[in-house]
N, C-alpha and C positions, 0 to 999 in steps of 0.2 A: 196796651203793649208796653213792656218795660223798655227803658232807654238802653240802647246798645244791643238789643236782641233783634235779630233779623231772621225771618223764617227761611230765607234763601241761604243764609250763611251756615255752612255745615262744618266749618273748621273750628268753631268754638262751641263747646258743650258746657253748659253751666252745670256745676256739681249739684247733685240732688240735695235737698235740704237735710242737714244733719250729717252729711258725709263730706269728707275732705280728701283730696287726692293724697295717696300715700307717698312717702319718699321713694319707694321702689318704682312707682309709676313715673315720678319725676326723673329718676335716674335712667329709666328706660327711654324716656323722651330725649334726654340729653345725649345718651349713647346713640340713639337712632339719628338724631340731628348731626352728631359728629361724624358718623359713618356716611351720611348723605353728603356732608360738606366735603369729606375726603374723596368720595366717589365723583362729585362734581368737579373738584380740582383735577383729578386724574383725567376725567373726560375732556376738560378744557385743554389740559396739557397735550393729550393725544391729538386733539383737533389742531392745536397750534403746530405740533411736530409734523402732522400730515400736510398742513398748508405750507410749511417751510420746505418740506421735501418736494412737493409739487412745484413750488417756485424755483427751486434749484434745477429740477428736471426741465422745467420750461426754459430757463436760461441756457442750459446745456444744449437743448434741442434747437434753440434759436441760433446759437453759435455754430452748431453743426450745419444747419440750414444755410447760413451765410457762407460757410466754407464750401459747401456743395454748389451753391449758386456761383461763387467765384470760379470754381473748377469748371463748371458748365460754360461759363463765359470764355475762359481760357481755351477750352477744347473747341468751342465754336469758332473762335478766332483762328486757331490752328487749322481747323478744317477748311476755313475760307482761304487761308494762305496756301495750303497744300493744293486746293482746287485751282487756285490762280496759277500756281507753279505748274501743275499738270496741264492746264489749258495753254500756257505759253510754251510748254515743251512738246505738246502733241504735233504741231506742224513740223518740228524738226525730226521727229521719229518716223521712220518709214515702215517699221514693222508692227504697227498697232492694229492691223486688220486681224479679224478672228482667224485663228489657225486650228487645224485639226491636231489631235494629240501626236500623230506621227511626225508632224513638222516641228512641234515643240520639243519632242524628245527623239533625236535621230536613233535609228536602229543601232543596237550594240554590236560592234565588230571589234575583235581583238586588235586588228590593224589600226583601228581608229585611235585607240589609246596609245599605241606605240608611236604614232606620228606626232602626238601632241605632248606626251609626257616623256621626259628624258630623266633617267635615274643615273646619277654619277656612280661610277664603279671605283671602289677604293681598293688599293693594293695593300696587302697585308705584309 
């Protein structure tokens, strides 16, 4: 076996005796390699841009998550405070027993409004 030739290596093909690769074949190889190089560059650039976009989106979501957690904490504290205030006020309030709708909203009578609402009369 000749030195440098490997039966498993398919990337190198030795020229047949007496024939030499033409310059047009060399130009085609150079053009193909150049196109491949440009395509690989574009692919790497797109991959980098995608990673950058994902990183920015991740940072924004983390900020939003932190803000929402802060809001939940504040609302939880407010709910505790209001519950405490309600608990301390309940013994002072006599009307917290469940009522029927009739008791909540007294029947509508025209005399009812006249007793409580006074409208000033202006002279012209």
